[in-house]
N, CA, C and O atoms as a GROMACS GRO file, in nm:
protein
  480
    1MET      N    1   6.969  -3.864  -4.054
    1MET     CA    2   6.873  -3.962  -4.003
    1MET      C    3   6.812  -3.915  -3.871
    1MET      O    4   6.692  -3.928  -3.848
    2LEU      N    5   6.898  -3.862  -3.785
    2LEU     CA    6   6.850  -3.812  -3.657
    2LEU      C    7   6.755  -3.694  -3.675
    2LEU      O    8   6.658  -3.680  -3.600
    3THR      N    9   6.781  -3.610  -3.772
    3THR     CA   10   6.692  -3.496  -3.800
    3THR      C   11   6.556  -3.544  -3.847
    3THR      O   12   6.454  -3.488  -3.808
    4LEU      N   13   6.553  -3.646  -3.929
    4LEU     CA   14   6.428  -3.703  -3.979
    4LEU      C   15   6.344  -3.759  -3.863
    4LEU      O   16   6.222  -3.737  -3.858
    5VAL      N   17   6.406  -3.830  -3.770
    5VAL     CA   18   6.335  -3.886  -3.654
    5VAL      C   19   6.284  -3.772  -3.565
    5VAL      O   20   6.172  -3.780  -3.515
    6ALA      N   21   6.363  -3.666  -3.546
    6ALA     CA   22   6.322  -3.553  -3.463
    6ALA      C   23   6.203  -3.481  -3.526
    6ALA      O   24   6.110  -3.444  -3.455
    7VAL      N   25   6.204  -3.460  -3.657
    7VAL     CA   26   6.093  -3.393  -3.725
    7VAL      C   27   5.967  -3.480  -3.720
    7VAL      O   28   5.858  -3.427  -3.700
    8ALA      N   29   5.981  -3.611  -3.737
    8ALA     CA   30   5.866  -3.701  -3.729
    8ALA      C   31   5.807  -3.700  -3.587
    8ALA      O   32   5.685  -3.698  -3.571
    9GLY      N   33   5.890  -3.700  -3.487
    9GLY     CA   34   5.843  -3.692  -3.347
    9GLY      C   35   5.772  -3.561  -3.319
    9GLY      O   36   5.670  -3.559  -3.250
   10LEU      N   37   5.827  -3.451  -3.372
   10LEU     CA   38   5.764  -3.321  -3.352
   10LEU      C   39   5.628  -3.316  -3.420
   10LEU      O   40   5.533  -3.262  -3.363
   11CYS      N   41   5.617  -3.370  -3.541
   11CYS     CA   42   5.488  -3.374  -3.612
   11CYS      C   43   5.387  -3.459  -3.535
   11CYS      O   44   5.270  -3.423  -3.524
   12LEU      N   45   5.430  -3.570  -3.483
   12LEU     CA   46   5.342  -3.657  -3.406
   12LEU      C   47   5.294  -3.586  -3.279
   12LEU      O   48   5.178  -3.598  -3.242
   13ALA      N   49   5.383  -3.512  -3.213
   13ALA     CA   50   5.345  -3.439  -3.092
   13ALA      C   51   5.243  -3.330  -3.125
   13ALA      O   52   5.150  -3.308  -3.048
   14VAL      N   53   5.259  -3.260  -3.238
   14VAL     CA   54   5.165  -3.157  -3.277
   14VAL      C   55   5.029  -3.217  -3.309
   14VAL      O   56   4.926  -3.159  -3.275
   15ILE      N   57   5.027  -3.331  -3.374
   15ILE     CA   58   4.900  -3.398  -3.408
   15ILE      C   59   4.827  -3.440  -3.281
   15ILE      O   60   4.706  -3.421  -3.271
   16VAL      N   61   4.899  -3.497  -3.185
   16VAL     CA   62   4.835  -3.541  -3.058
   16VAL      C   63   4.784  -3.419  -2.983
   16VAL      O   64   4.674  -3.423  -2.927
   17PHE      N   65   4.861  -3.310  -2.980
   17PHE     CA   66   4.820  -3.189  -2.910
   17PHE      C   67   4.693  -3.129  -2.972
   17PHE      O   68   4.602  -3.089  -2.900
   18LEU      N   69   4.687  -3.121  -3.104
   18LEU     CA   70   4.570  -3.067  -3.172
   18LEU      C   71   4.448  -3.159  -3.154
   18LEU      O   72   4.334  -3.111  -3.147
   19ASN      N   73   4.471  -3.288  -3.149
   19ASN     CA   74   4.361  -3.382  -3.126
   19ASN      C   75   4.303  -3.363  -2.987
   19ASN      O   76   4.181  -3.375  -2.969
   20MET      N   77   4.386  -3.334  -2.888
   20MET     CA   78   4.338  -3.312  -2.752
   20MET      C   79   4.259  -3.183  -2.740
   20MET      O   80   4.174  -3.173  -2.652
   21LEU      N   81   4.285  -3.086  -2.824
   21LEU     CA   82   4.213  -2.960  -2.820
   21LEU      C   83   4.078  -2.964  -2.889
   21LEU      O   84   3.997  -2.873  -2.871
   22SER      N   85   4.051  -3.066  -2.965
   22SER     CA   86   3.925  -3.074  -3.038
   22SER      C   87   3.809  -3.093  -2.942
   22SER      O   88   3.825  -3.160  -2.840
   23PRO      N   89   3.692  -3.035  -2.972
   23PRO     CA   90   3.578  -3.046  -2.879
   23PRO      C   91   3.531  -3.189  -2.857
   23PRO      O   92   3.483  -3.220  -2.748
   24SER      N   93   3.544  -3.274  -2.954
   24SER     CA   94   3.497  -3.412  -2.936
   24SER      C   95   3.585  -3.489  -2.838
   24SER      O   96   3.538  -3.583  -2.774
   25ALA      N   97   3.711  -3.451  -2.824
   25ALA     CA   98   3.800  -3.518  -2.730
   25ALA      C   99   3.772  -3.476  -2.588
   25ALA      O  100   3.804  -3.550  -2.495
   26LEU      N  101   3.713  -3.358  -2.569
   26LEU     CA  102   3.687  -3.310  -2.433
   26LEU      C  103   3.561  -3.370  -2.373
   26LEU      O  104   3.548  -3.374  -2.250
   27GLN      N  105   3.468  -3.418  -2.454
   27GLN     CA  106   3.344  -3.476  -2.404
   27GLN      C  107   3.364  -3.626  -2.377
   27GLN      O  108   3.438  -3.691  -2.450
   28PRO      N  109   3.297  -3.680  -2.274
   28PRO     CA  110   3.304  -3.823  -2.252
   28PRO      C  111   3.238  -3.899  -2.368
   28PRO      O  112   3.162  -3.842  -2.446
   29ALA      N  113   3.269  -4.024  -2.378
   29ALA     CA  114   3.218  -4.104  -2.489
   29ALA      C  115   3.066  -4.116  -2.488
   29ALA      O  116   3.003  -4.121  -2.594
   30SER      N  117   3.006  -4.122  -2.369
   30SER     CA  118   2.861  -4.139  -2.362
   30SER      C  119   2.786  -4.008  -2.382
   30SER      O  120   2.664  -4.009  -2.402
   31GLY      N  121   2.854  -3.896  -2.376
   31GLY     CA  122   2.789  -3.767  -2.397
   31GLY      C  123   2.754  -3.697  -2.268
   31GLY      O  124   2.770  -3.575  -2.260
   32THR      N  125   2.708  -3.767  -2.167
   32THR     CA  126   2.679  -3.707  -2.037
   32THR      C  127   2.739  -3.794  -1.930
   32THR      O  128   2.767  -3.913  -1.951
   33MET      N  129   2.760  -3.734  -1.814
   33MET     CA  130   2.818  -3.806  -1.704
   33MET      C  131   2.706  -3.844  -1.607
   33MET      O  132   2.641  -3.757  -1.549
   34HIS      N  133   2.683  -3.973  -1.590
   34HIS     CA  134   2.583  -4.024  -1.498
   34HIS      C  135   2.649  -4.130  -1.411
   34HIS      O  136   2.740  -4.200  -1.454
   35LYS      N  137   2.601  -4.141  -1.288
   35LYS     CA  138   2.650  -4.247  -1.201
   35LYS      C  139   2.600  -4.380  -1.253
   35LYS      O  140   2.482  -4.395  -1.288
   36LYS      N  141   2.688  -4.477  -1.257
   36LYS     CA  142   2.650  -4.610  -1.305
   36LYS      C  143   2.562  -4.677  -1.201
   36LYS      O  144   2.593  -4.676  -1.082
   37LYS      N  145   2.456  -4.734  -1.246
   37LYS     CA  146   2.365  -4.804  -1.156
   37LYS      C  147   2.420  -4.944  -1.128
   37LYS      O  148   2.502  -4.996  -1.202
   38GLY      N  149   2.372  -5.001  -1.019
   38GLY     CA  150   2.416  -5.134  -0.981
   38GLY      C  151   2.352  -5.240  -1.068
   38GLY      O  152   2.340  -5.222  -1.189
   39SER      N  153   2.310  -5.350  -1.007
   39SER     CA  154   2.255  -5.460  -1.083
   39SER      C  155   2.119  -5.426  -1.143
   39SER      O  156   2.087  -5.470  -1.254
   40GLY      N  157   2.039  -5.348  -1.070
   40GLY     CA  158   1.906  -5.311  -1.121
   40GLY      C  159   1.910  -5.176  -1.190
   40GLY      O  160   2.005  -5.100  -1.174
   41ASN      N  161   1.806  -5.147  -1.265
   41ASN     CA  162   1.796  -5.020  -1.334
   41ASN      C  163   1.706  -4.926  -1.255
   41ASN      O  164   1.650  -4.833  -1.313
   42GLN      N  165   1.690  -4.948  -1.123
   42GLN     CA  166   1.602  -4.868  -1.042
   42GLN      C  167   1.679  -4.749  -0.985
   42GLN      O  168   1.800  -4.755  -0.965
   43ASP      N  169   1.605  -4.641  -0.958
   43ASP     CA  170   1.663  -4.528  -0.888
   43ASP      C  171   1.665  -4.562  -0.739
   43ASP      O  172   1.582  -4.641  -0.693
   44PRO      N  173   1.758  -4.504  -0.664
   44PRO     CA  174   1.759  -4.530  -0.520
   44PRO      C  175   1.637  -4.465  -0.454
   44PRO      O  176   1.581  -4.370  -0.509
   45PRO      N  177   1.595  -4.516  -0.338
   45PRO     CA  178   1.479  -4.458  -0.272
   45PRO      C  179   1.505  -4.315  -0.229
   45PRO      O  180   1.618  -4.277  -0.198
   46ARG      N  181   1.398  -4.235  -0.226
   46ARG     CA  182   1.409  -4.094  -0.187
   46ARG      C  183   1.332  -4.075  -0.058
   46ARG      O  184   1.226  -4.135  -0.039
   47LEU      N  185   1.385  -3.991   0.032
   47LEU     CA  186   1.323  -3.969   0.161
   47LEU      C  187   1.287  -3.820   0.175
   47LEU      O  188   1.338  -3.735   0.102
   48ASP      N  189   1.198  -3.792   0.270
   48ASP     CA  190   1.162  -3.654   0.298
   48ASP      C  191   1.271  -3.593   0.386
   48ASP      O  192   1.295  -3.640   0.497
   49ALA      N  193   1.338  -3.488   0.336
   49ALA     CA  194   1.451  -3.429   0.406
   49ALA      C  195   1.411  -3.368   0.540
   49ALA      O  196   1.490  -3.372   0.634
   50LYS      N  197   1.292  -3.312   0.550
   50LYS     CA  198   1.248  -3.249   0.675
   50LYS      C  199   1.238  -3.353   0.788
   50LYS      O  200   1.278  -3.326   0.901
   51LYS      N  201   1.184  -3.471   0.757
   51LYS     CA  202   1.172  -3.574   0.859
   51LYS      C  203   1.309  -3.626   0.903
   51LYS      O  204   1.332  -3.651   1.021
   52VAL      N  205   1.399  -3.641   0.807
   52VAL     CA  206   1.531  -3.694   0.840
   52VAL      C  207   1.609  -3.594   0.924
   52VAL      O  208   1.677  -3.633   1.019
   53LEU      N  209   1.600  -3.466   0.890
   53LEU     CA  210   1.675  -3.364   0.964
   53LEU      C  211   1.619  -3.344   1.105
   53LEU      O  212   1.691  -3.298   1.194
   54ASN      N  213   1.493  -3.378   1.129
   54ASN     CA  214   1.436  -3.368   1.262
   54ASN      C  215   1.471  -3.488   1.351
   54ASN      O  216   1.448  -3.484   1.471
   55MET      N  217   1.526  -3.594   1.293
   55MET     CA  218   1.565  -3.711   1.370
   55MET      C  219   1.690  -3.681   1.452
   55MET      O  220   1.769  -3.593   1.416
   56ASP      N  221   1.709  -3.754   1.561
   56ASP     CA  222   1.830  -3.739   1.641
   56ASP      C  223   1.951  -3.786   1.563
   56ASP      O  224   1.945  -3.891   1.500
   57PRO      N  225   2.062  -3.710   1.566
   57PRO     CA  226   2.183  -3.758   1.496
   57PRO      C  227   2.235  -3.884   1.562
   57PRO      O  228   2.229  -3.901   1.683
   58GLY      N  229   2.286  -3.970   1.480
   58GLY     CA  230   2.340  -4.096   1.531
   58GLY      C  231   2.345  -4.198   1.421
   58GLY      O  232   2.318  -4.168   1.304
   59PRO      N  233   2.381  -4.321   1.458
   59PRO     CA  234   2.395  -4.424   1.355
   59PRO      C  235   2.262  -4.468   1.292
   59PRO      O  236   2.261  -4.525   1.183
   60GLN      N  237   2.149  -4.441   1.360
   60GLN     CA  238   2.019  -4.483   1.304
   60GLN      C  239   1.966  -4.381   1.201
   60GLN      O  240   1.875  -4.412   1.125
   61ARG      N  241   2.022  -4.262   1.199
   61ARG     CA  242   1.975  -4.159   1.107
   61ARG      C  243   2.028  -4.186   0.967
   61ARG      O  244   2.149  -4.200   0.950
   62PRO      N  245   1.941  -4.194   0.866
   62PRO     CA  246   1.989  -4.226   0.730
   62PRO      C  247   2.063  -4.107   0.668
   62PRO      O  248   2.037  -3.991   0.702
   63ARG      N  249   2.154  -4.138   0.578
   63ARG     CA  250   2.226  -4.034   0.503
   63ARG      C  251   2.145  -4.004   0.376
   63ARG      O  252   2.115  -4.095   0.299
   64ILE      N  253   2.111  -3.877   0.356
   64ILE     CA  254   2.035  -3.840   0.237
   64ILE      C  255   2.102  -3.721   0.170
   64ILE      O  256   2.180  -3.649   0.231
   65CYS      N  257   2.069  -3.701   0.043
   65CYS     CA  258   2.112  -3.584  -0.030
   65CYS      C  259   2.014  -3.470   0.004
   65CYS      O  260   1.894  -3.488  -0.013
   66PRO      N  261   2.062  -3.355   0.050
   66PRO     CA  262   1.968  -3.247   0.087
   66PRO      C  263   1.900  -3.184  -0.034
   66PRO      O  264   1.799  -3.114  -0.017
   67VAL      N  265   1.951  -3.205  -0.154
   67VAL     CA  266   1.891  -3.145  -0.274
   67VAL      C  267   1.772  -3.228  -0.324
   67VAL      O  268   1.664  -3.175  -0.346
   68CYS      N  269   1.794  -3.359  -0.341
   68CYS     CA  270   1.691  -3.442  -0.401
   68CYS      C  271   1.629  -3.543  -0.304
   68CYS      O  272   1.526  -3.603  -0.337
   69GLY      N  273   1.690  -3.564  -0.187
   69GLY     CA  274   1.634  -3.658  -0.091
   69GLY      C  275   1.669  -3.802  -0.114
   69GLY      O  276   1.608  -3.890  -0.055
   70THR      N  277   1.768  -3.831  -0.201
   70THR     CA  278   1.807  -3.967  -0.230
   70THR      C  279   1.878  -4.030  -0.110
   70THR      O  280   1.964  -3.967  -0.048
   71LEU      N  281   1.841  -4.151  -0.077
   71LEU     CA  282   1.906  -4.226   0.030
   71LEU      C  283   2.047  -4.264  -0.015
   71LEU      O  284   2.063  -4.328  -0.119
   72LEU      N  285   2.148  -4.225   0.060
   72LEU     CA  286   2.288  -4.249   0.023
   72LEU      C  287   2.347  -4.357   0.109
   72LEU      O  288   2.317  -4.368   0.228
   73SER      N  289   2.434  -4.438   0.048
   73SER     CA  290   2.506  -4.539   0.125
   73SER      C  291   2.634  -4.476   0.180
   73SER      O  292   2.659  -4.357   0.160
   74GLN      N  293   2.714  -4.554   0.250
   74GLN     CA  294   2.839  -4.501   0.307
   74GLN      C  295   2.942  -4.467   0.200
   74GLN      O  296   3.033  -4.388   0.226
   75THR      N  297   2.930  -4.526   0.082
   75THR     CA  298   3.028  -4.500  -0.024
   75THR      C  299   2.983  -4.388  -0.118
   75THR      O  300   3.064  -4.341  -0.198
   76ASP      N  301   2.857  -4.344  -0.110
   76ASP     CA  302   2.811  -4.234  -0.193
   76ASP      C  303   2.862  -4.103  -0.136
   76ASP      O  304   2.898  -4.095  -0.019
   77TYR      N  305   2.865  -4.002  -0.219
   77TYR     CA  306   2.926  -3.874  -0.181
   77TYR      C  307   2.838  -3.759  -0.231
   77TYR      O  308   2.747  -3.778  -0.312
   78LEU      N  309   2.868  -3.638  -0.181
   78LEU     CA  310   2.800  -3.517  -0.222
   78LEU      C  311   2.900  -3.425  -0.290
   78LEU      O  312   3.018  -3.423  -0.255
   79TYR      N  313   2.851  -3.349  -0.390
   79TYR     CA  314   2.932  -3.245  -0.452
   79TYR      C  315   2.914  -3.119  -0.368
   79TYR      O  316   2.802  -3.072  -0.350
   80ALA      N  317   3.023  -3.064  -0.318
   80ALA     CA  318   3.016  -2.945  -0.233
   80ALA      C  319   3.142  -2.862  -0.249
   80ALA      O  320   3.244  -2.909  -0.300
   81ALA      N  321   3.134  -2.737  -0.205
   81ALA     CA  322   3.250  -2.647  -0.207
   81ALA      C  323   3.250  -2.568  -0.077
   81ALA      O  324   3.145  -2.528  -0.027
   82LEU      N  325   3.369  -2.545  -0.024
   82LEU     CA  326   3.384  -2.466   0.099
   82LEU      C  327   3.417  -2.323   0.061
   82LEU      O  328   3.487  -2.298  -0.037
   83GLU      N  329   3.365  -2.229   0.141
   83GLU     CA  330   3.400  -2.089   0.123
   83GLU      C  331   3.548  -2.068   0.154
   83GLU      O  332   3.607  -2.148   0.227
   84PRO      N  333   3.608  -1.963   0.099
   84PRO     CA  334   3.744  -1.931   0.140
   84PRO      C  335   3.745  -1.887   0.287
   84PRO      O  336   3.640  -1.863   0.346
   85GLU      N  337   3.861  -1.877   0.344
   85GLU     CA  338   3.872  -1.839   0.486
   85GLU      C  339   3.806  -1.703   0.508
   85GLU      O  340   3.841  -1.606   0.439
   86PRO      N  341   3.712  -1.693   0.603
   86PRO     CA  342   3.648  -1.563   0.629
   86PRO      C  343   3.741  -1.471   0.705
   86PRO      O  344   3.828  -1.516   0.779
   87LYS      N  345   3.722  -1.340   0.686
   87LYS     CA  346   3.804  -1.240   0.754
   87LYS      C  347   3.753  -1.214   0.895
   87LYS      O  348   3.827  -1.162   0.978
   88THR      N  349   3.629  -1.249   0.922
   88THR     CA  350   3.573  -1.230   1.056
   88THR      C  351   3.578  -1.361   1.133
   88THR      O  352   3.643  -1.457   1.090
   89GLU      N  353   3.512  -1.364   1.246
   89GLU     CA  354   3.516  -1.482   1.333
   89GLU      C  355   3.411  -1.588   1.298
   89GLU      O  356   3.402  -1.690   1.367
   90ARG      N  357   3.335  -1.566   1.194
   90ARG     CA  358   3.231  -1.664   1.162
   90ARG      C  359   3.292  -1.789   1.099
   90ARG      O  360   3.406  -1.788   1.052
   91LYS      N  361   3.215  -1.896   1.100
   91LYS     CA  362   3.263  -2.024   1.047
   91LYS      C  363   3.254  -2.027   0.895
   91LYS      O  364   3.178  -1.952   0.835
   92ARG      N  365   3.333  -2.114   0.834
   92ARG     CA  366   3.326  -2.134   0.690
   92ARG      C  367   3.198  -2.211   0.657
   92ARG      O  368   3.159  -2.301   0.732
   93GLN      N  369   3.135  -2.176   0.548
   93GLN     CA  370   3.014  -2.245   0.507
   93GLN      C  371   3.043  -2.338   0.390
   93GLN      O  372   3.127  -2.310   0.304
   94ALA      N  373   2.972  -2.448   0.388
   94ALA     CA  374   2.981  -2.542   0.277
   94ALA      C  375   2.858  -2.526   0.188
   94ALA      O  376   2.745  -2.522   0.236
   95HIS      N  377   2.882  -2.516   0.059
   95HIS     CA  378   2.773  -2.505  -0.038
   95HIS      C  379   2.755  -2.642  -0.102
   95HIS      O  380   2.842  -2.688  -0.177
   96ILE      N  381   2.644  -2.706  -0.075
   96ILE     CA  382   2.618  -2.840  -0.126
   96ILE      C  383   2.541  -2.828  -0.256
   96ILE      O  384   2.436  -2.765  -0.262
   97TYR      N  385   2.594  -2.891  -0.361
   97TYR     CA  386   2.533  -2.884  -0.493
   97TYR      C  387   2.447  -3.005  -0.525
   97TYR      O  388   2.358  -2.995  -0.610
   98GLY      N  389   2.470  -3.118  -0.462
   98GLY     CA  390   2.390  -3.236  -0.486
   98GLY      C  391   2.472  -3.363  -0.482
   98GLY      O  392   2.588  -3.362  -0.441
   99CYS      N  393   2.411  -3.472  -0.525
   99CYS     CA  394   2.476  -3.602  -0.528
   99CYS      C  395   2.487  -3.651  -0.672
   99CYS      O  396   2.432  -3.586  -0.762
  100PRO      N  397   2.555  -3.761  -0.698
  100PRO     CA  398   2.566  -3.810  -0.835
  100PRO      C  399   2.431  -3.852  -0.897
  100PRO      O  400   2.419  -3.861  -1.019
  101TYR      N  401   2.330  -3.876  -0.813
  101TYR     CA  402   2.198  -3.914  -0.865
  101TYR      C  403   2.118  -3.794  -0.916
  101TYR      O  404   2.036  -3.809  -1.006
  102CYS      N  405   2.140  -3.676  -0.860
  102CYS     CA  406   2.060  -3.561  -0.900
  102CYS      C  407   2.141  -3.458  -0.981
  102CYS      O  408   2.082  -3.364  -1.036
  103LEU      N  409   2.271  -3.472  -0.989
  103LEU     CA  410   2.353  -3.375  -1.059
  103LEU      C  411   2.393  -3.428  -1.195
  103LEU      O  412   2.441  -3.541  -1.207
  104ASP      N  413   2.373  -3.348  -1.296
  104ASP     CA  414   2.408  -3.384  -1.433
  104ASP      C  415   2.528  -3.299  -1.471
  104ASP      O  416   2.573  -3.217  -1.391
  105GLN      N  417   2.579  -3.316  -1.589
  105GLN     CA  418   2.693  -3.238  -1.636
  105GLN      C  419   2.655  -3.090  -1.646
  105GLN      O  420   2.740  -3.003  -1.627
  106ASP      N  421   2.528  -3.061  -1.676
  106ASP     CA  422   2.485  -2.924  -1.692
  106ASP      C  423   2.435  -2.860  -1.564
  106ASP      O  424   2.424  -2.737  -1.558
  107GLY      N  425   2.404  -2.935  -1.464
  107GLY     CA  426   2.352  -2.881  -1.338
  107GLY      C  427   2.258  -2.978  -1.272
  107GLY      O  428   2.255  -3.096  -1.304
  108VAL      N  429   2.181  -2.926  -1.178
  108VAL     CA  430   2.091  -3.011  -1.100
  108VAL      C  431   1.970  -3.049  -1.184
  108VAL      O  432   1.907  -2.964  -1.246
  109VAL      N  433   1.940  -3.176  -1.186
  109VAL     CA  434   1.821  -3.227  -1.255
  109VAL      C  435   1.721  -3.265  -1.148
  109VAL      O  436   1.744  -3.360  -1.073
  110ARG      N  437   1.613  -3.196  -1.141
  110ARG     CA  438   1.513  -3.224  -1.037
  110ARG      C  439   1.395  -3.295  -1.098
  110ARG      O  440   1.301  -3.231  -1.146
  111ASN      N  441   1.400  -3.425  -1.097
  111ASN     CA  442   1.288  -3.507  -1.145
  111ASN      C  443   1.194  -3.534  -1.029
  111ASN      O  444   1.239  -3.556  -0.917
  112LYS      N  445   1.066  -3.531  -1.053
  112LYS     CA  446   0.970  -3.560  -0.949
  112LYS      C  447   0.972  -3.712  -0.924
  112LYS      O  448   0.936  -3.790  -1.012
  113LYS      N  449   1.013  -3.749  -0.807
  113LYS     CA  450   1.016  -3.891  -0.768
  113LYS      C  451   0.926  -3.910  -0.648
  113LYS      O  452   0.894  -3.816  -0.576
  114SER      N  453   0.886  -4.032  -0.628
  114SER     CA  454   0.803  -4.061  -0.511
  114SER      C  455   0.892  -4.062  -0.387
  114SER      O  456   1.006  -4.108  -0.391
  115ILE      N  457   0.839  -4.011  -0.278
  115ILE     CA  458   0.915  -4.001  -0.154
  115ILE      C  459   0.872  -4.114  -0.063
  115ILE      O  460   0.753  -4.135  -0.040
  116ALA      N  461   0.969  -4.188  -0.010
  116ALA     CA  462   0.940  -4.298   0.080
  116ALA      C  463   0.911  -4.242   0.220
  116ALA      O  464   0.972  -4.145   0.263
  117GLU      N  465   0.818  -4.304   0.288
  117GLU     CA  466   0.782  -4.260   0.422
  117GLU      C  467   0.870  -4.333   0.523
  117GLU      O  468   0.889  -4.454   0.514
  118ILE      N  469   0.922  -4.258   0.619
  118ILE     CA  470   0.998  -4.320   0.727
  118ILE      C  471   0.943  -4.270   0.859
  118ILE      O  472   0.879  -4.165   0.866
  119GLU      N  473   0.967  -4.347   0.961
  119GLU     CA  474   0.923  -4.308   1.095
  119GLU      C  475   1.040  -4.244   1.168
  119GLU      O  476   1.148  -4.303   1.174
  120PRO      N  477   1.022  -4.121   1.223
  120PRO     CA  478   1.132  -4.055   1.294
  120PRO      C  479   1.170  -4.119   1.423
  120PRO      O  480   1.261  -4.072   1.491
   0.00000   0.00000   0.00000
């Protein structure tokens, strides 16, 4: 009886393992990964990155994505990677890939959006 239970458990484990290796199990249910929008179906406003970067740093300076110019809130984030430790005295560089609004599962999606005007 114990052998039968052990064989059944082993078969079940093999089935679960093979199911996890299938390509359909690796993809999300919706097919692509997109940030969920809030109550409205609108895209967030986009700003001109040159104007924002010329502003004085401080609490009045808006947070934007440097790739697409999307206005980010305090809870939004950027996808980035740091270089490994350099062998010389130079600083580590961060490579910014984008935000959840402009980055798709395959890479950066650059849609032409209207840019909001701000006063520096």
